[in-house]
N, C-alpha and C positions, 0 to 999 in steps of 0.2 A: 259496877256502881250504876244504879237506874237514874237517869236524868230527872229532874223535878218537873212539876207541872209548869211552874213558872218559865223554865227553860225551854220546853217544847213550845209553849204558847208564844214566846219572843221570837222563835225561829219562824213560826207562821206569819207574824207581822212583819218581820225583817224581809222575807223574800217577796211578800205580796206584791209590791210594785214592779217586780221584775218577771214574774210568771204569768201565763194564762190562768185564769180560774175556769178550769175546764167544765163542760157541761156534764150533767147526769142524765142519762138516757134510759128509756124503758122499752119494753117490747111485750105486748099482749101475747103474741105467739110463742115467745120463749118462756114467758110465765106459764102458758098452758103446757108446754113440752116438759118443763121442770117441775111443775106443781108448786113452785114458790113465787114470790113477789121480788123479781130482780131489779136492781138499780145499778147501772153501769157507769163508773167514773172514767170519763174518756181522756185518759192521759195520752192516747194516740194523737190528741189534738194539741198537746203541749209544745212549747217551742223545742225545737230540734227533734220532735216527734216522740218524746218519751218523759217519763216522770224523772228521769235522772238529772235533768236540769234543776230540779229542786234542791237535791243534796250538794250538788256543785256550787250554786249560789250561796247557800247557807254556810258552806265550809270556807269558801273564799272570803265571805263578809266577817268571818270570826277572826281572821288573820290581823297581825299588827300592821301598821303602815309599812314598817321596814320589810316584812315578809312579802307584803303585796307588791313592793318595789322590785324584789328579787324574782317574783313569779312563782308559779305553781308547776308541778309535774305529776303525771300519773301514767300508768300503763293500761292500755285498753284496746281490744280489737274492735270496738264498735260504739255502742251508745254512750258510756261514760266519757270516751275521749271527745266525742262531739259536744256532750253537755258541758265538759269542763272548758273546752275551747270557746264556746259561745258565751258561758257564764262569765269567763275571764275578760272576753272582749267588751261585754256590757259593763263590766266594772273597771276597765282600763288596766288590767293586769295581763302580764305575759303568760302564756300557757305552752308547756312543752309535753307533747303526747307521744309516749313510746308505743308503737304498734308492731306486732309481729309481721314478719314477712308473708305469712299466711292470710293476713287480713284482705278482705276484698278491696279491690281498687276503688270502688264507689265510696267505701267508708273513709279510705285514706284522703281521698279528694274532699269528702264532706267536712273532714276535721280542718283540712287546709282552708276551706271556704269560710270556715268560722274563725280563722285567724289563728289556729293553732300551729305551733312549730312542731312538725312530725320528725321523729327519729325512728327509723326502722330497725327492728332488733330480730334475732333469730326466733323461730316459731315456738320455742319452749318458755314456760313461765320463768325459769332461772335466767334466761337470756333477757327477758323483759324486765325482771327485777334488777339485774346487774346494770343494764343501760339507765334505768331510772336513778339508781344510787349514784352513777357516774355524774348525771346532770345535777343531782342534789350536791355533789361535791365541788363541781366545776362552777355551777351557776349560783349556788346558794338558795335554790328553789326549794319550796315546801312541798313535800311529797303527800298527795291526797289519794287515799285508797278509795276505789269505786264503791265498796260496800262495807269496809270494816273500819270506818272513821266515825266518831260518834256525831260530829257535826253533820256529816253526810247522811247518817241513819236518820237523825232528827228531821233533817230537810226533806228526806224521801217521804217521811210520815205526814207532811203536810196535805198530801192528796186526800189522805184518809180524814184529816181534820175538816177539810172542805166538805167531803162527802157526808160526815156526820153532821155538819152545820146545815147543809142543803136537804138532807133526808134523815131527821132524827127518828129515833126509835127503831133502828136497825137491830135486828137479832144477831146477825152476822156480818163480818166483812171478810171476804177471801181476796188473797193476792197470790200470784206466783211467787216461788221461792228459788232463788239461786244462790247469790252470795249472802242473801239474808238482810240487805239493808232496807228494801221496801217492807218486807214482813216485819222486821224489828221495829222500823219507825211507825208502821201502822199499829202494831201492838201497843206502842207508847200512847198514842193519841186515842185509841180506843179505850185503853186504861183509864185515862183522865177525862175523857169527854164522851165516851159511848156508854150510856147507862145500860148495864147488863149485856153489852155487845160482845159476843165471842169473836175472836180472830182465828181463822183457819187458813193455814198454807196449802198450796197445791203444787205438785211436782210431778214429773215423768217418773214412771218405774225405772227407766234406763239411768236416771241420775237422782237416786232416792237417798242422798246422804242426810238431807235435813230430817226426813222420816226416821232414819236409823239413828241419827243423833239424839232426837228427842227421846226415842226409846232407850238408849244406852246411857243418855247423860253426859255424853263427851262428844266432841266434834269428830264425825266420821268423814272419810273421803271416798271418792268414786274410783273405781279401777277402769271404768270406760265412760265415754260421754257420748253414746250413740243416740241422740235424740234430735228431733226436728226442732225442738224448742232451745235455739242456739243461745239465748240469753241466760238459760238456766244451768249452764255447765260448770258454774264455779262453786266453791264450797263456803260454807258458814265461817265467821270469823269470831275471835274471842271478845270483841266488843258487842256484836250483836246477838250472839248465842245466849248468854245470860238473859237477855230480855226475851228471847224467843222461848227459852226453857220454862220462864216464869209466866209469861203472859199469852202465849199461843196455846189454844185449846187442843188442837191436832192438826196433823198434816195428812191430806189424801193424795195418794198416788193414782196416776192414770196412765193408760196405754197410749202408744203412739197414734193408733187409728182413732181413739177418742179425742185426742188433741186436734187431729186434722178435721174430724167431723164438727167439733165445736168452732173451730176457725171459720169453716165453711158455712155454718149457721150465722155467725156474726156478719159475715161478709154479705151473705144473700138476704137475710132477713132484716138486718139493722143497716145495711148499706154502709158498713164501716170498714176502713182498712186497718187491719190489726195484724201484728206478727204472731208467730206461733206460741210464743211464751205467753202473749196476753189471753190466749184461748184456754190455757190450762186450768184456771179457776171455773170457767163454765163447765169444761169436761168434768171437773170434781163434782159440781152440783148434780150434773146429769147422771154421773155415776152413784152418788150417794143420795138419791132423791129422798128417801125416808127421813135423813138428818135434817133436810131443809124444807119438808113439806108444810106449806101454808106459812112459812116464815118470811120475814123481810131481810133480803139478802143483798149486801153491797158487793160488787165485784169491781176491782181496779183493773182496768184494761191499760196495761203497763206501758204500751208503745205501739207504733204502727210503722216502724222502719222495717219494711219487708222488701226482699229482693223480687220484684215482679216477674223476673225471668225464672224463678224457681219456686212457683207456687205449687203446693202439694195436691191441688185439685184442679 
C-alpha cells in the first residue's frame, strides 16, 4: 500500500522541530566535471551525522503512549542504532539497541553516549534478530526495523521534501540504496511534491541487489558484500520495495574505484566529511553523464559517520 500525500506531509511537519534543516550546497567545479547542475542535500550535518535520525523520530512519534513507556528496540551495527538511541532520548523513550560483536567499538560507544542500552549479539543477522525478539518478549518493547518500517521510510524521505522545497524544479533526485528506506521515502515525496522529478537509486556493483530486484520484479539478495560503502550492504524489504518498483525510474551501479574517486572529490572540492555510501550517487552521475547532461540534479549526501583511521585515499 502506497502512503497518501497527507500522511507523508504530516510526517515532515511532525519531525521538523526535532531535526536540523540541513543546507543544500553547490559546487561550480563539480558542475563542470559532471556537466549537470548539482544540488547536494547535506544530511552529513544532521543530528548523529546521518539522515536516519528522521525515520527514527517519525516512527517513535507514531507509537501509542503505552508503547512509548515500554520502549523501542532495533538491531544495527551503526547509524540506525545511533539514530534510534538519540531520537528516543529526545522523546523520553527507552531504546534497546542490539549490536553485533563485529561492530566497531566507536559505534558501540556512540550508541551508549546517546543513551541507548546496548545488547551485544553474535555477528550473524540471525543472532541479531534473535536477541531483538528476546527483548521484545521480555521488555514489551516495540521493534523498529532500520529500513523496512513504513513510518521509518516516510520519515527518511523528509530530507527529499526539504530539498524539493529549497530547490524546486529538479529533474532528478539521487540517493544511495542499501535497505531501501531512504530511496523509498525519497520516491514518495518526489511523487507528491516533485513536479516531473525522477528518482534514481545508486549502488555498488558489489551489492547490486536493488538493481537486480528492479529488473526481476522480486526482492533479490547479495551473496557477497565486498564494498567500501558499508552502509549499503543490506537488502530491500517488502514495505519499501513496492514503492521503489512503482516510483523509482532506474538504479545505476558503480565500481569501487568510482566511489572512492567521488568521495575524494567531495572531501577535497566541497570540504565536506562524507562516508563512502554518501559518495555513491555522485559516482553514478559521473558514470552516466549523458543521462544528466545540463539537468538539475539533487543528490542526498546520506551521512558523514566515517572512520578517519580507514580513509580510502
